LOROKOL-83433 format. One record per atom (N, C-alpha, C): x, y, z; atom name; residue in three letters; residue number from 1; chain. Coordinates in pm, whole numbers, plus 50000, padded with zeros to 5 digits. Layout:
N
((X; Y; Z); "CA"; "ALA"; NUM; "A")
...
//
This chain:
87
((31383; 33955; 28060); "N"; "MET"; 1; "A")
((31284; 34052; 27934); "CA"; "MET"; 1; "A")
((31365; 34175; 27932); "C"; "MET"; 1; "A")
((31399; 34228; 27833); "N"; "ARG"; 2; "A")
((31456; 34307; 27750); "CA"; "ARG"; 2; "A")
((31375; 34374; 27778); "C"; "ARG"; 2; "A")
((31417; 34555; 27860); "N"; "THR"; 3; "A")
((31332; 34660; 27850); "CA"; "THR"; 3; "A")
((31424; 34764; 27807); "C"; "THR"; 3; "A")
((31351; 34890; 27701); "N"; "TYR"; 4; "A")
((31425; 34967; 27590); "CA"; "TYR"; 4; "A")
((31471; 35066; 27748); "C"; "TYR"; 4; "A")
((31410; 35040; 27850); "N"; "ALA"; 5; "A")
((31486; 35141; 27993); "CA"; "ALA"; 5; "A")
((31649; 35052; 28023); "C"; "ALA"; 5; "A")
((31633; 34922; 28011); "N"; "ASN"; 6; "A")
((31790; 34925; 28032); "CA"; "ASN"; 6; "A")
((31856; 34936; 27953); "C"; "ASN"; 6; "A")
((31833; 34901; 27798); "N"; "ASP"; 7; "A")
((31911; 34924; 27703); "CA"; "ASP"; 7; "A")
((31961; 35052; 27653); "C"; "ASP"; 7; "A")
((31888; 35162; 27773); "N"; "ASP"; 8; "A")
((31908; 35309; 27733); "CA"; "ASP"; 8; "A")
((32022; 35366; 27857); "C"; "ASP"; 8; "A")
((31969; 35260; 27967); "N"; "LEU"; 9; "A")
((32126; 35289; 28078); "CA"; "LEU"; 9; "A")
((32230; 35261; 28030); "C"; "LEU"; 9; "A")
((32209; 35117; 27945); "N"; "ARG"; 10; "A")
((32380; 35064; 27902); "CA"; "ARG"; 10; "A")
((32470; 35128; 27817); "C"; "ARG"; 10; "A")
((32396; 35202; 27714); "N"; "TYR"; 11; "A")
((32461; 35267; 27625); "CA"; "TYR"; 11; "A")
((32487; 35410; 27660); "C"; "TYR"; 11; "A")
((32427; 35484; 27773); "N"; "ARG"; 12; "A")
((32490; 35559; 27806); "CA"; "ARG"; 12; "A")
((32618; 35552; 27861); "C"; "ARG"; 12; "A")
((32616; 35447; 27960); "N"; "GLY"; 13; "A")
((32728; 35415; 28038); "CA"; "GLY"; 13; "A")
((32823; 35407; 27929); "C"; "GLY"; 13; "A")
((32792; 35338; 27809); "N"; "ARG"; 14; "A")
((32923; 35309; 27731); "CA"; "ARG"; 14; "A")
((32955; 35459; 27649); "C"; "ARG"; 14; "A")
((32877; 35580; 27632); "N"; "SER"; 15; "A")
((32930; 35682; 27574); "CA"; "SER"; 15; "A")
((33000; 35772; 27718); "C"; "SER"; 15; "A")
((32950; 35757; 27796); "N"; "ARG"; 16; "A")
((33050; 35796; 27921); "CA"; "ARG"; 16; "A")
((33152; 35722; 27906); "C"; "ARG"; 16; "A")
((33189; 35653; 27924); "N"; "SER"; 17; "A")
((33302; 35580; 27899); "CA"; "SER"; 17; "A")
((33401; 35611; 27809); "C"; "SER"; 17; "A")
((33343; 35589; 27679); "N"; "ALA"; 18; "A")
((33332; 35669; 27566); "CA"; "ALA"; 18; "A")
((33464; 35803; 27567); "C"; "ALA"; 18; "A")
((33365; 35866; 27600); "N"; "ILE"; 19; "A")
((33408; 36047; 27644); "CA"; "ILE"; 19; "A")
((33543; 36060; 27723); "C"; "ILE"; 19; "A")
((33524; 35990; 27873); "N"; "SER"; 20; "A")
((33663; 36007; 27948); "CA"; "SER"; 20; "A")
((33769; 35942; 27909); "C"; "SER"; 20; "A")
((33760; 35797; 27812); "N"; "SER"; 21; "A")
((33869; 35757; 27697); "CA"; "SER"; 21; "A")
((33949; 35857; 27637); "C"; "SER"; 21; "A")
((33874; 35904; 27560); "N"; "VAL"; 22; "A")
((33889; 35996; 27472); "CA"; "VAL"; 22; "A")
((33923; 36151; 27553); "C"; "VAL"; 22; "A")
((33904; 36152; 27640); "N"; "VAL"; 23; "A")
((33937; 36319; 27746); "CA"; "VAL"; 23; "A")
((34075; 36271; 27756); "C"; "VAL"; 23; "A")
((34107; 36165; 27840); "N"; "THR"; 24; "A")
((34206; 36143; 27915); "CA"; "THR"; 24; "A")
((34345; 36061; 27777); "C"; "THR"; 24; "A")
((34296; 36062; 27641); "N"; "LEU"; 25; "A")
((34406; 35980; 27557); "CA"; "LEU"; 25; "A")
((34463; 36148; 27502); "C"; "LEU"; 25; "A")
((34355; 36227; 27495); "N"; "VAL"; 26; "A")
((34378; 36419; 27445); "CA"; "VAL"; 26; "A")
((34498; 36422; 27551); "C"; "VAL"; 26; "A")
((34459; 36386; 27722); "N"; "LEU"; 27; "A")
((34538; 36500; 27796); "CA"; "LEU"; 27; "A")
((34647; 36398; 27806); "C"; "LEU"; 27; "A")
((34685; 36286; 27761); "N"; "PHE"; 28; "A")
((34786; 36202; 27775); "CA"; "PHE"; 28; "A")
((34899; 36242; 27690); "C"; "PHE"; 28; "A")
((34848; 36299; 27562); "N"; "VAL"; 29; "A")
((34893; 36301; 27436); "CA"; "VAL"; 29; "A")
((34973; 36472; 27464); "C"; "VAL"; 29; "A")
((34896; 36528; 27513); "N"; "TRP"; 30; "A")
((34934; 36677; 27520); "CA"; "TRP"; 30; "A")
((34976; 36705; 27601); "C"; "TRP"; 30; "A")
((35031; 36613; 27718); "N"; "LEU"; 31; "A")
((35180; 36645; 27801); "CA"; "LEU"; 31; "A")
((35260; 36570; 27731); "C"; "LEU"; 31; "A")
((35279; 36449; 27691); "N"; "ILE"; 32; "A")
((35357; 36400; 27628); "CA"; "ILE"; 32; "A")
((35458; 36500; 27499); "C"; "ILE"; 32; "A")
((35369; 36563; 27423); "N"; "ILE"; 33; "A")
((35392; 36707; 27383); "CA"; "ILE"; 33; "A")
((35456; 36781; 27373); "C"; "ILE"; 33; "A")
((35452; 36808; 27526); "N"; "GLY"; 34; "A")
((35474; 36951; 27594); "CA"; "GLY"; 34; "A")
((35632; 36856; 27693); "C"; "GLY"; 34; "A")
((35603; 36723; 27724); "N"; "ALA"; 35; "A")
((35748; 36684; 27762); "CA"; "ALA"; 35; "A")
((35857; 36660; 27637); "C"; "ALA"; 35; "A")
((35831; 36661; 27513); "N"; "VAL"; 36; "A")
((35891; 36641; 27431); "CA"; "VAL"; 36; "A")
((35972; 36777; 27405); "C"; "VAL"; 36; "A")
((35883; 36898; 27377); "N"; "ALA"; 37; "A")
((35903; 37033; 27349); "CA"; "ALA"; 37; "A")
((36017; 37076; 27462); "C"; "ALA"; 37; "A")
((35967; 37030; 27658); "N"; "ALA"; 38; "A")
((36091; 37077; 27736); "CA"; "ALA"; 38; "A")
((36225; 37019; 27679); "C"; "ALA"; 38; "A")
((36186; 36906; 27653); "N"; "GLY"; 39; "A")
((36329; 36830; 27584); "CA"; "GLY"; 39; "A")
((36409; 36902; 27437); "C"; "GLY"; 39; "A")
((36372; 36913; 27397); "N"; "GLN"; 40; "A")
((36402; 36993; 27268); "CA"; "GLN"; 40; "A")
((36467; 37141; 27287); "C"; "GLN"; 40; "A")
((36403; 37205; 27449); "N"; "ARG"; 41; "A")
((36464; 37321; 27452); "CA"; "ARG"; 41; "A")
((36590; 37275; 27550); "C"; "ARG"; 41; "A")
((36638; 37168; 27577); "N"; "HIS"; 42; "A")
((36747; 37107; 27659); "CA"; "HIS"; 42; "A")
((36698; 37116; 27807); "C"; "HIS"; 42; "A")
((36608; 37141; 27862); "N"; "TYR"; 43; "A")
((36582; 37151; 28014); "CA"; "TYR"; 43; "A")
((36614; 36991; 28081); "C"; "TYR"; 43; "A")
((36593; 36913; 27999); "N"; "TYR"; 44; "A")
((36692; 36785; 28075); "CA"; "TYR"; 44; "A")
((36810; 36787; 28111); "C"; "TYR"; 44; "A")
((36850; 36878; 28077); "N"; "ASP"; 45; "A")
((37000; 36831; 27994); "CA"; "ASP"; 45; "A")
((37129; 36856; 28181); "C"; "ASP"; 45; "A")
((37070; 36939; 28266); "N"; "ASN"; 46; "A")
((37141; 37022; 28400); "CA"; "ASN"; 46; "A")
((36994; 36922; 28474); "C"; "ASN"; 46; "A")
((37020; 36908; 28595); "N"; "ALA"; 47; "A")
((36966; 36855; 28736); "CA"; "ALA"; 47; "A")
((36894; 37022; 28749); "C"; "ALA"; 47; "A")
((36731; 37010; 28784); "N"; "PRO"; 48; "A")
((36707; 37144; 28819); "CA"; "PRO"; 48; "A")
((36731; 37192; 28949); "C"; "PRO"; 48; "A")
((36850; 37316; 28962); "N"; "THR"; 49; "A")
((36894; 37372; 29118); "CA"; "THR"; 49; "A")
((36803; 37495; 29201); "C"; "THR"; 49; "A")
((36713; 37514; 29108); "N"; "ASN"; 50; "A")
((36639; 37605; 29185); "CA"; "ASN"; 50; "A")
((36474; 37524; 29159); "C"; "ASN"; 50; "A")
((36396; 37604; 29250); "N"; "CYS"; 51; "A")
((36242; 37590; 29207); "CA"; "CYS"; 51; "A")
((36192; 37651; 29077); "C"; "CYS"; 51; "A")
((36281; 37771; 29019); "N"; "ALA"; 52; "A")
((36207; 37828; 28919); "CA"; "ALA"; 52; "A")
((36280; 37763; 28799); "C"; "ALA"; 52; "A")
((36373; 37662; 28785); "N"; "SER"; 53; "A")
((36396; 37577; 28676); "CA"; "SER"; 53; "A")
((36315; 37421; 28655); "C"; "SER"; 53; "A")
((36279; 37398; 28835); "N"; "THR"; 54; "A")
((36145; 37271; 28796); "CA"; "THR"; 54; "A")
((36050; 37386; 28753); "C"; "THR"; 54; "A")
((36000; 37485; 28779); "N"; "GLY"; 55; "A")
((35864; 37503; 28725); "CA"; "GLY"; 55; "A")
((35842; 37578; 28602); "C"; "GLY"; 55; "A")
((35973; 37585; 28578); "N"; "THR"; 56; "A")
((35987; 37606; 28421); "CA"; "THR"; 56; "A")
((36000; 37480; 28337); "C"; "THR"; 56; "A")
((36011; 37423; 28395); "N"; "ILE"; 57; "A")
((36001; 37238; 28301); "CA"; "ILE"; 57; "A")
((35847; 37208; 28297); "C"; "ILE"; 57; "A")
((35790; 37189; 28453); "N"; "ALA"; 58; "A")
((35682; 37175; 28439); "CA"; "ALA"; 58; "A")
((35578; 37276; 28404); "C"; "ALA"; 58; "A")
((35602; 37380; 28378); "N"; "VAL"; 59; "A")
((35491; 37456; 28297); "CA"; "VAL"; 59; "A")
((35526; 37470; 28132); "C"; "VAL"; 59; "A")
((35640; 37456; 28097); "N"; "THR"; 60; "A")
((35674; 37381; 27960); "CA"; "THR"; 60; "A")
((35538; 37260; 27941); "C"; "THR"; 60; "A")
((35579; 37162; 28003); "N"; "ILE"; 61; "A")
((35509; 37030; 28005); "CA"; "ILE"; 61; "A")
((35352; 37078; 27996); "C"; "ILE"; 61; "A")
((35307; 37120; 28135); "N"; "ILE"; 62; "A")
((35126; 37134; 28093); "CA"; "ILE"; 62; "A")
((35103; 37231; 27968); "C"; "ILE"; 62; "A")
((35223; 37371; 27870); "N"; "ALA"; 63; "A")
((35185; 37411; 27820); "CA"; "ALA"; 63; "A")
((35178; 37337; 27654); "C"; "ALA"; 63; "A")
((35205; 37206; 27698); "N"; "GLY"; 64; "A")
((35203; 37120; 27563); "CA"; "GLY"; 64; "A")
((35202; 37182; 27380); "C"; "GLY"; 64; "A")
((35100; 37154; 27354); "N"; "PRO"; 65; "A")
((35152; 37202; 27178); "CA"; "PRO"; 65; "A")
((35136; 37360; 27183); "C"; "PRO"; 65; "A")
((35092; 37475; 27268); "N"; "LEU"; 66; "A")
((35129; 37593; 27295); "CA"; "LEU"; 66; "A")
((35253; 37589; 27225); "C"; "LEU"; 66; "A")
((35348; 37538; 27256); "N"; "ASN"; 67; "A")
((35498; 37585; 27305); "CA"; "ASN"; 67; "A")
((35519; 37585; 27145); "C"; "ASN"; 67; "A")
((35462; 37521; 27066); "N"; "TYR"; 68; "A")
((35469; 37483; 26962); "CA"; "TYR"; 68; "A")
((35401; 37623; 26832); "C"; "TYR"; 68; "A")
((35340; 37684; 26911); "N"; "LEU"; 69; "A")
((35283; 37809; 26871); "CA"; "LEU"; 69; "A")
((35320; 37940; 26942); "C"; "LEU"; 69; "A")
((35431; 37927; 27009); "N"; "GLY"; 70; "A")
((35486; 38032; 26995); "CA"; "GLY"; 70; "A")
((35488; 38064; 27151); "C"; "GLY"; 70; "A")
((35450; 37961; 27242); "N"; "MET"; 71; "A")
((35453; 38037; 27354); "CA"; "MET"; 71; "A")
((35599; 37972; 27444); "C"; "MET"; 71; "A")
((35643; 38028; 27518); "N"; "ASN"; 72; "A")
((35785; 37967; 27562); "CA"; "ASN"; 72; "A")
((35747; 38060; 27757); "C"; "ASN"; 72; "A")
((35716; 37954; 27830); "N"; "PRO"; 73; "A")
((35665; 38007; 27959); "CA"; "PRO"; 73; "A")
((35786; 37925; 28038); "C"; "PRO"; 73; "A")
((35777; 38022; 28140); "N"; "LYS"; 74; "A")
((35935; 38097; 28167); "CA"; "LYS"; 74; "A")
((35902; 38107; 28352); "C"; "LYS"; 74; "A")
((35947; 38075; 28474); "N"; "VAL"; 75; "A")
((35930; 38071; 28592); "CA"; "VAL"; 75; "A")
((36078; 38159; 28604); "C"; "VAL"; 75; "A")
((36044; 38293; 28633); "N"; "GLU"; 76; "A")
((36168; 38346; 28658); "CA"; "GLU"; 76; "A")
((36185; 38354; 28833); "C"; "GLU"; 76; "A")
((36126; 38408; 28928); "N"; "ASN"; 77; "A")
((36139; 38426; 29056); "CA"; "ASN"; 77; "A")
((36052; 38285; 29106); "C"; "ASN"; 77; "A")
((36119; 38245; 29228); "N"; "CYS"; 78; "A")
((36039; 38103; 29286); "CA"; "CYS"; 78; "A")
((36060; 38143; 29462); "C"; "CYS"; 78; "A")
((35995; 38148; 29521); "N"; "HIS"; 79; "A")
((36028; 38158; 29685); "CA"; "HIS"; 79; "A")
((35947; 38099; 29760); "C"; "HIS"; 79; "A")
((36022; 37964; 29810); "N"; "VAL"; 80; "A")
((35974; 37860; 29899); "CA"; "VAL"; 80; "A")
((36010; 37859; 30027); "C"; "VAL"; 80; "A")
((35914; 37911; 30154); "N"; "ASP"; 81; "A")
((35964; 37930; 30263); "CA"; "ASP"; 81; "A")
((35967; 37816; 30354); "C"; "ASP"; 81; "A")
((36134; 37764; 30346); "N"; "VAL"; 82; "A")
((36178; 37674; 30455); "CA"; "VAL"; 82; "A")
((36131; 37683; 30579); "C"; "VAL"; 82; "A")
((36060; 37586; 30649); "N"; "PRO"; 83; "A")
((36018; 37577; 30764); "CA"; "PRO"; 83; "A")
((36156; 37578; 30918); "C"; "PRO"; 83; "A")
((36171; 37691; 30995); "N"; "GLN"; 84; "A")
((36291; 37681; 31053); "CA"; "GLN"; 84; "A")
((36236; 37546; 31151); "C"; "GLN"; 84; "A")
((36352; 37447; 31223); "N"; "PRO"; 85; "A")
((36301; 37375; 31344); "CA"; "PRO"; 85; "A")
((36226; 37461; 31472); "C"; "PRO"; 85; "A")
((36158; 37429; 31538); "N"; "SER"; 86; "A")
((36157; 37456; 31667); "CA"; "SER"; 86; "A")
((36265; 37446; 31763); "C"; "SER"; 86; "A")
((36296; 37498; 31865); "N"; "GLN"; 87; "A")
((36384; 37483; 31939); "CA"; "GLN"; 87; "A")
((36322; 37416; 32127); "C"; "GLN"; 87; "A")
//
Protein backbone atom coordinates (compact mmCIF):
# COMPACT_ATOMS: atom_id res chain seq x y z
CA MET A 1 0.00 0.00 0.00
CA ARG A 2 1.35 3.41 -0.97
CA THR A 3 1.08 6.31 1.37
CA TYR A 4 2.02 9.93 0.99
CA ALA A 5 4.32 9.67 4.03
CA ASN A 6 6.50 7.10 2.25
CA ASP A 7 6.67 9.25 -0.87
CA ASP A 8 7.64 12.28 1.23
CA LEU A 9 10.54 10.44 2.86
CA ARG A 10 11.73 9.10 -0.46
CA TYR A 11 11.76 12.55 -2.09
CA ARG A 12 13.54 14.16 0.86
CA GLY A 13 16.28 11.55 0.61
CA ARG A 14 16.77 12.30 -3.07
CA SER A 15 17.02 16.03 -2.59
CA ARG A 16 19.51 15.62 0.24
CA SER A 17 21.72 13.42 -1.89
CA ALA A 18 21.34 15.80 -4.83
CA ILE A 19 22.45 18.72 -2.67
CA SER A 20 25.43 16.80 -1.33
CA SER A 21 26.37 15.79 -4.88
CA VAL A 22 26.32 19.42 -6.01
CA VAL A 23 28.37 20.53 -2.99
CA THR A 24 30.90 17.76 -3.63
CA LEU A 25 31.17 18.72 -7.30
CA VAL A 26 31.62 22.42 -6.50
CA LEU A 27 34.30 21.62 -3.92
CA PHE A 28 36.12 19.34 -6.35
CA VAL A 29 36.07 21.96 -9.13
CA TRP A 30 37.19 24.65 -6.60
CA LEU A 31 40.26 22.59 -5.65
CA ILE A 32 41.08 21.76 -9.28
CA ILE A 33 41.04 25.47 -10.16
CA GLY A 34 43.38 26.13 -7.22
CA ALA A 35 45.73 23.38 -8.38
CA VAL A 36 45.79 24.88 -11.89
CA ALA A 37 46.57 28.32 -10.42
CA ALA A 38 49.47 26.85 -8.44
CA GLY A 39 50.75 25.22 -11.62
CA GLN A 40 50.55 28.50 -13.53
CA ARG A 41 52.66 30.12 -10.80
CA HIS A 42 55.26 27.33 -11.27
CA TYR A 43 54.98 26.15 -7.67
CA TYR A 44 55.34 22.54 -8.82
CA ASP A 45 58.61 23.07 -10.74
CA ASN A 46 60.88 22.48 -7.75
CA ALA A 47 60.23 20.12 -4.90
CA PRO A 48 59.24 22.02 -1.75
CA THR A 49 62.31 22.39 0.43
CA ASN A 50 60.60 23.63 3.57
CA CYS A 51 57.19 23.88 5.13
CA ALA A 52 56.74 27.45 3.85
CA SER A 53 56.89 26.20 0.23
CA THR A 54 54.50 23.38 1.00
CA GLY A 55 52.20 25.75 2.86
CA THR A 56 52.16 28.20 -0.04
CA ILE A 57 51.14 25.43 -2.43
CA ALA A 58 48.42 24.26 -0.02
CA VAL A 59 46.87 27.70 0.57
CA THR A 60 46.98 28.46 -3.16
CA ILE A 61 45.03 25.26 -3.88
CA ILE A 62 42.55 25.98 -1.07
CA ALA A 63 42.03 29.55 -2.32
CA GLY A 64 40.83 28.11 -5.64
CA PRO A 65 39.22 30.67 -7.97
CA LEU A 66 40.07 33.51 -5.59
CA ASN A 67 43.58 33.33 -7.07
CA TYR A 68 42.17 34.78 -10.29
CA LEU A 69 40.52 37.64 -8.40
CA GLY A 70 43.87 38.95 -7.17
CA MET A 71 44.46 36.82 -4.10
CA ASN A 72 48.04 35.60 -3.87
CA PRO A 73 48.35 33.64 -0.64
CA LYS A 74 51.84 32.88 0.63
CA VAL A 75 53.25 31.32 3.75
CA GLU A 76 56.36 33.25 4.79
CA ASN A 77 57.53 31.70 8.04
CA CYS A 78 56.84 28.20 9.11
CA HIS A 79 58.31 26.66 12.22
CA VAL A 80 57.86 22.99 12.90
CA ASP A 81 59.04 21.64 16.24
CA VAL A 82 60.87 18.42 15.60
CA PRO A 83 60.84 16.23 18.69
CA GLN A 84 64.23 15.16 19.94
CA PRO A 85 64.77 11.49 20.69
CA SER A 86 64.73 10.48 24.35
CA GLN A 87 67.91 9.18 25.87
